[in-house]
C-alpha positions as CSV (number, residue, x, y, z in Angstrom):
1,M,-57.4,-25.8,43.1
2,A,-57.6,-23.0,45.7
3,H,-61.0,-21.6,46.4
4,H,-61.7,-18.0,45.7
5,N,-64.8,-16.0,46.7
6,T,-66.3,-13.7,44.1
7,V,-65.0,-10.2,43.6
8,F,-68.3,-8.9,45.2
9,A,-67.7,-11.0,48.3
10,E,-64.1,-9.8,48.6
11,L,-65.3,-6.2,48.2
12,L,-68.0,-6.5,50.9
13,K,-65.3,-7.9,53.3
14,L,-64.0,-4.4,53.5
15,L,-67.1,-3.5,55.4
16,P,-66.8,-4.8,59.0
17,R,-69.9,-7.0,59.6
18,H,-69.9,-6.4,63.4
19,E,-70.2,-2.7,62.9
20,F,-72.9,-3.2,60.3
21,R,-74.9,-5.5,62.6
22,K,-74.6,-3.0,65.5
23,L,-75.8,-0.1,63.3
24,A,-78.8,-2.3,62.1
25,K,-79.7,-3.2,65.7
26,D,-79.5,0.4,66.8
27,H,-81.6,1.7,64.0
28,D,-84.1,-1.1,63.4
29,G,-84.4,-2.9,66.7
30,P,-85.9,-6.4,66.8
31,R,-87.5,-7.5,63.5
32,R,-89.4,-10.5,62.2
33,S,-87.2,-13.5,61.4
34,D,-88.7,-13.8,57.9
35,A,-88.2,-10.1,57.1
36,M,-85.5,-8.9,54.7
37,S,-82.4,-8.2,56.7
38,R,-80.4,-5.0,56.3
39,W,-77.5,-7.0,54.9
40,T,-79.6,-8.5,52.2
41,Q,-81.1,-5.1,51.4
42,F,-77.6,-3.6,51.2
43,M,-76.3,-6.4,49.1
44,A,-79.2,-6.0,46.6
45,L,-78.8,-2.3,46.3
46,A,-75.1,-2.5,46.1
47,T,-75.6,-5.0,43.2
48,A,-77.7,-2.3,41.5
49,Q,-75.1,0.3,42.0
50,L,-72.1,-1.8,40.8
51,C,-73.9,-3.6,37.9
52,G,-75.9,-0.7,36.7
53,R,-79.3,-2.3,37.4
54,S,-82.2,0.2,36.9
55,S,-85.3,-1.6,38.3
56,L,-86.4,-3.9,41.0
57,R,-87.0,-6.6,38.4
58,D,-83.4,-6.2,37.1
59,I,-82.0,-6.5,40.7
60,E,-84.1,-9.6,41.4
61,G,-83.0,-11.3,38.1
62,T,-79.3,-10.4,38.6
63,V,-79.2,-11.7,42.2
64,A,-81.2,-14.9,41.2
65,S,-78.8,-15.7,38.5
66,Q,-76.0,-15.7,41.1
67,S,-77.9,-17.8,43.7
68,R,-74.9,-19.9,44.4
69,S,-72.9,-16.9,45.5
70,L,-75.5,-15.8,48.1
71,Y,-74.1,-18.2,50.7
72,H,-70.7,-16.6,50.5
73,L,-72.2,-13.2,50.6
74,G,-74.1,-14.1,53.7
75,A,-77.4,-12.8,52.1
76,G,-80.8,-14.3,51.6
77,Q,-83.0,-14.4,48.5
78,V,-84.2,-11.1,47.0
79,K,-87.7,-10.7,45.8
80,R,-88.7,-7.4,44.2
81,T,-91.8,-7.0,46.3
82,T,-89.8,-7.6,49.5
83,L,-87.1,-5.3,48.5
84,S,-89.6,-2.6,47.6
85,R,-91.2,-2.9,51.0
86,A,-87.8,-2.7,52.8
87,N,-86.8,0.4,50.8
88,K,-90.0,2.1,51.9
89,Q,-90.2,1.0,55.5
90,L,-86.5,0.7,56.7
91,S,-85.3,4.1,57.6
92,Y,-82.6,5.6,55.4
93,R,-80.9,7.0,58.5
94,F,-79.2,3.6,58.8
95,Y,-77.3,4.3,55.6
96,E,-76.6,7.8,56.6
97,A,-74.9,6.5,59.7
98,L,-73.1,3.8,57.6
99,F,-71.8,6.6,55.4
100,G,-70.3,8.3,58.4
101,K,-68.6,5.1,59.5
102,L,-67.1,4.6,56.0
103,Y,-65.9,8.2,55.8
104,S,-64.0,7.8,59.1
105,R,-62.3,4.7,57.8
106,C,-61.3,6.4,54.5
107,Q,-60.2,9.5,56.3
108,A,-57.5,7.5,58.1
109,L,-55.9,6.3,54.8
110,S,-56.6,9.1,52.3
111,P,-53.8,11.1,50.8
112,G,-53.5,14.8,51.6
113,H,-54.5,17.8,49.5
114,K,-52.0,19.7,47.3
115,F,-51.5,22.8,49.5
116,K,-48.8,23.4,52.1
117,F,-51.1,24.2,54.9
118,K,-52.1,21.2,57.1
119,H,-55.7,22.2,57.7
120,K,-58.6,20.3,56.2
121,L,-59.9,21.7,52.9
122,F,-63.6,21.2,52.0
123,S,-65.6,22.2,49.0
124,L,-69.4,22.9,49.5
125,D,-71.9,22.5,46.7
126,S,-75.2,20.8,45.8
127,T,-76.8,19.2,42.8
128,L,-80.4,18.5,41.7
129,L,-81.7,14.9,41.4
130,D,-84.8,15.0,39.2
131,V,-87.9,13.0,40.1
132,S,-91.4,12.7,38.9
133,L,-93.6,15.6,40.0
134,K,-96.7,13.3,39.9
135,V,-95.0,10.8,42.3
136,F,-93.2,13.3,44.5
137,P,-95.4,16.4,44.8
138,S,-93.7,17.3,48.1
139,A,-90.4,17.8,46.2
140,E,-91.9,20.3,43.7
141,Y,-89.1,22.5,42.4
142,N,-91.1,24.5,39.9
143,R,-94.3,24.1,38.0
144,M,-92.6,21.8,35.4
145,K,-90.6,19.4,37.6
146,A,-89.8,18.0,41.0
147,A,-86.3,17.4,42.4
148,Y,-84.4,16.5,45.5
149,K,-81.1,18.3,46.2
150,L,-77.9,16.5,47.2
151,H,-75.7,18.7,49.4
152,V,-72.1,17.6,49.8
153,A,-69.0,18.8,51.6
154,L,-66.1,17.2,49.7
155,D,-62.9,16.5,51.7
156,H,-59.9,17.3,49.5
157,D,-57.9,14.7,51.4
158,G,-58.6,11.9,49.0
159,L,-61.5,13.8,47.3
160,I,-64.2,11.9,49.3
161,P,-67.5,13.2,50.6
162,A,-67.3,14.1,54.3
163,F,-70.9,15.2,54.7
164,A,-74.0,14.6,52.6
165,A,-77.7,15.5,53.0
166,V,-80.7,15.1,50.7
167,T,-83.4,17.7,50.9
168,P,-86.3,18.9,48.7
169,G,-85.0,20.9,45.7
170,K,-86.1,24.3,47.0
171,T,-84.0,24.1,50.1
172,G,-81.3,26.8,49.9
173,D,-77.6,25.8,49.9
174,Q,-77.0,28.2,52.8
175,T,-79.7,26.7,54.9
176,Q,-78.0,23.3,54.9
177,A,-74.5,24.7,55.2
178,K,-75.4,26.4,58.4
179,L,-76.1,23.1,60.0
180,L,-72.6,21.8,59.5
181,N,-69.9,21.8,62.2
182,F,-66.3,22.1,61.0
183,R,-63.3,22.0,63.2
184,K,-61.4,25.2,64.0
185,G,-58.8,25.8,61.3
186,S,-60.8,24.1,58.5
187,V,-60.8,25.8,55.1
188,L,-64.1,26.0,53.2
189,V,-64.4,26.9,49.5
190,F,-67.9,27.7,47.9
191,D,-69.5,29.6,45.2
192,R,-71.9,32.6,45.3
193,G,-74.8,30.4,46.3
194,Y,-73.4,30.5,49.8
195,N,-72.8,34.2,50.0
196,D,-74.4,35.1,53.3
197,Y,-72.1,37.7,54.8
198,K,-73.4,37.2,58.3
199,W,-72.7,33.5,58.1
200,H,-69.2,34.3,56.8
201,N,-68.7,36.4,59.9
202,Q,-69.8,33.5,62.1
203,L,-67.3,31.2,60.4
204,T,-64.5,33.7,61.1
205,D,-65.5,33.9,64.8
206,K,-65.2,30.1,65.0
207,G,-61.7,30.2,63.5
208,I,-62.8,28.7,60.2
209,F,-61.2,30.1,57.0
210,W,-63.2,30.4,53.7
211,V,-62.7,31.4,50.1
212,A,-65.6,32.4,47.8
213,R,-66.5,34.7,44.9
214,I,-67.8,38.1,45.6
215,R,-71.3,39.2,44.6
216,G,-71.4,41.4,41.5
217,N,-73.5,44.0,43.3
218,A,-71.5,44.1,46.6
219,K,-71.0,47.5,48.0
220,F,-67.7,48.1,49.8
221,R,-64.8,50.5,50.4
222,V,-61.1,49.7,50.2
223,L,-59.2,49.9,53.5
224,K,-55.8,48.8,52.3
225,R,-54.1,47.8,49.0
226,Y,-51.5,45.1,48.7
227,K,-48.9,44.7,45.9
228,A,-50.4,42.6,43.1
229,N,-48.1,40.2,41.2
230,K,-49.3,40.7,37.6
231,G,-47.0,37.9,36.4
232,Q,-49.1,35.4,38.4
233,G,-52.4,36.8,37.0
234,I,-53.2,38.8,40.1
235,T,-55.0,42.1,39.1
236,S,-55.8,43.4,42.6
237,D,-55.3,42.5,46.3
238,Q,-57.2,44.6,48.8
239,L,-58.6,44.7,52.3
240,I,-62.2,45.9,52.1
241,E,-65.3,46.4,54.3
242,Y,-68.9,46.2,53.2
243,T,-70.8,49.5,53.2
244,S,-74.4,48.5,52.7
245,H,-76.9,49.4,55.4
246,R,-77.5,45.7,56.2
247,S,-73.8,45.0,56.4
248,K,-73.3,47.8,58.9
249,G,-76.1,46.5,61.1
250,N,-74.4,43.0,61.2
251,N,-71.0,44.4,62.3
252,L,-69.2,42.5,59.6
253,R,-65.4,42.1,59.8
254,P,-63.2,43.4,56.9
255,V,-62.4,40.7,54.3
256,R,-59.8,40.4,51.7
257,R,-60.6,40.9,48.0
258,V,-58.4,39.3,45.3
259,G,-58.8,39.9,41.5
260,Y,-57.4,37.2,39.3
261,R,-57.3,36.7,35.5
262,D,-56.9,33.1,34.2
263,A,-54.1,32.9,31.7
264,E,-55.7,30.0,29.8
265,T,-59.3,31.3,29.4
266,G,-58.7,35.1,29.8
267,K,-61.6,35.2,32.3
268,H,-61.5,37.6,35.3
269,Y,-62.5,36.4,38.7
270,V,-62.9,38.3,42.0
271,F,-62.5,36.3,45.2
272,I,-63.1,37.1,48.9
273,T,-61.5,35.4,51.9
274,N,-61.0,36.0,55.6
275,H,-57.4,34.7,55.5
276,L,-55.0,37.6,55.3
277,D,-51.7,35.8,55.2
278,W,-52.0,33.5,52.1
279,S,-50.5,34.8,48.9
280,A,-53.1,36.1,46.4
281,R,-52.1,33.2,44.1
282,T,-52.9,30.6,46.8
283,V,-56.3,32.2,47.3
284,A,-57.0,31.8,43.5
285,E,-55.6,28.2,43.5
286,I,-57.8,27.2,46.4
287,Y,-60.9,28.4,44.6
288,K,-59.9,26.5,41.5
289,Q,-60.0,23.3,43.6
290,R,-63.8,23.9,44.0
291,W,-64.1,22.3,40.6
292,Q,-63.4,18.9,42.2
293,V,-66.8,18.8,43.8
294,E,-68.4,19.4,40.3
295,L,-66.3,16.5,39.0
296,F,-67.5,14.4,42.0
297,F,-71.2,15.0,41.1
298,K,-70.5,14.2,37.5
299,W,-68.7,10.9,38.5
300,I,-71.5,9.6,40.7
301,K,-74.2,10.5,38.1
302,Q,-72.3,8.7,35.4
303,N,-71.1,5.6,37.3
304,L,-73.7,5.1,40.0
305,K,-77.5,4.9,40.0
306,I,-78.9,8.2,41.3
307,K,-80.4,9.7,38.1
308,A,-83.4,7.2,38.2
309,F,-85.0,5.8,41.3
310,I,-86.4,2.4,42.0
311,G,-88.9,3.5,44.7
312,N,-91.8,5.9,44.8
313,S,-91.3,7.0,48.4
314,E,-89.1,9.7,49.9
315,N,-87.4,7.1,52.1
316,A,-86.6,4.9,49.1
317,V,-85.0,7.9,47.3
318,M,-82.9,8.7,50.4
319,T,-81.9,5.1,50.8
320,Q,-80.7,4.8,47.2
321,V,-78.7,8.0,47.3
322,F,-76.9,7.1,50.6
323,V,-76.2,3.5,49.4
324,S,-74.6,5.0,46.3
325,L,-72.4,7.3,48.5
326,C,-71.5,4.3,50.7
327,I,-70.4,2.4,47.5
328,Y,-68.3,5.4,46.5
329,L,-66.5,5.4,49.9
330,L,-66.1,1.6,49.7
331,L,-64.3,1.9,46.3
332,A,-62.2,4.8,47.7
333,F,-61.2,2.7,50.7
334,L,-60.3,-0.2,48.4
335,K,-58.0,2.1,46.4
336,F,-56.5,3.8,49.5
337,S,-55.9,0.6,51.5
338,N,-54.3,-1.3,48.6
339,G,-52.4,1.5,47.0
340,F,-54.0,0.7,43.6
341,S,-52.8,3.0,40.8
342,Q,-56.0,2.8,38.9
343,S,-58.5,5.7,39.1
344,L,-61.9,5.2,40.7
345,Q,-63.4,5.2,37.2
346,Q,-61.1,2.3,36.2
347,I,-61.8,0.4,39.5
348,S,-65.6,0.8,39.1
349,R,-65.5,-0.4,35.5
350,L,-63.4,-3.5,36.3
351,I,-65.7,-4.4,39.2
352,H,-68.7,-3.9,37.0
353,V,-67.6,-6.6,34.5
354,N,-66.1,-8.9,37.1
355,L,-68.5,-8.6,40.1
356,F,-69.3,-12.2,40.3
357,S,-66.1,-13.6,39.0
358,K,-64.1,-15.9,41.4
359,R,-61.0,-13.8,41.6
360,T,-59.1,-11.9,44.4
361,L,-59.1,-8.2,44.3
362,G,-55.3,-8.2,44.0
363,D,-55.5,-10.4,40.9
364,L,-58.1,-8.1,39.4
365,F,-56.2,-4.8,39.9
366,R,-52.6,-5.8,39.7
367,P,-51.1,-6.7,36.3
368,P,-49.9,-10.3,36.0
369,P,-46.1,-10.9,36.2
370,D,-44.1,-11.1,33.0
371,C,-43.9,-14.6,31.7
372,K,-40.3,-15.2,30.7
373,E,-40.7,-18.9,29.9
374,P,-41.6,-19.7,26.3
375,I,-45.1,-21.0,25.7
376,P,-44.8,-24.5,24.1
377,Q,-47.8,-23.9,21.8
378,M,-46.0,-20.9,20.3
379,V,-42.7,-22.8,19.5
380,L,-42.6,-24.2,16.0
381,A,-40.5,-27.4,15.5
382,L,-38.6,-27.0,12.3
């Protein structure tokens, strides 16, 4: 009988070990021979993400029950005290770098977005990750709770996170967004939380396009009116300039203002953009795509382990979040590289129940061929 590694071992083969070792060496340097290795730590935390383990004891028990598979995984034994120490002491920056490596690999295989323009499209947003105020007083969000904030730039080519950062919950979305460097020609879409008109102006100076919703109290005057296609839900299409005292001091460029009424919900939206050549309908469709980042946050909170944390240090929280994002990219790479038709939801669920089964990934995700020969047990001799 042919030997098969477990599904988990097959999945981890998608992660080049030589790159993993190099990153570990660069970030950790020489370590004691009896200390938990980065690979063992990653294997243990990946088990928690893919199997839904919610505590160090659960991880220890799950890994121990599959001790025969550790050899093929190339990992050592996992003790909860050792894993807890590793999560506290080994810098999360390693997994941040691993996230970047995995994004680059996915990017080469990911399908494009739905629009005709060839430029990259990114959605910017953030979500809160609740933690205990007593354990994490430095992450105080208000008097009642503490929280960290996960900031993401979602690449619409494949709907994968291109950038991620974790900050205390009070950190503003604009503060983190201003640290990002996008290529000239990129298209950004974001909500009102990123409405810093001076920053918008800087993006325009860099040759970066953006689409957002206008503030309700924005003061402006109309410079030019364009024809609005009422049949496509466009209620207005204008070139405007801001007229507030602060806006005049910042020498802001004119922007385009597009009104749109959704035919399904009847709601009216007003968008702003620095792109003057797109149709008004395209501007509205681009903003609609911002919903994909909301769906991304919903997916990782439902399918991965970032709603409850297994460590009581900031480094442990950061480590757990970035490992979850690495697992997301690993699943996306599996889908892209094999051309699987299943959604990431279906892929993650199949892996969840078959993680330590001895099957190939192809057998797991591709349906078996039709059996045309009659099964002898089903033939009745009359």
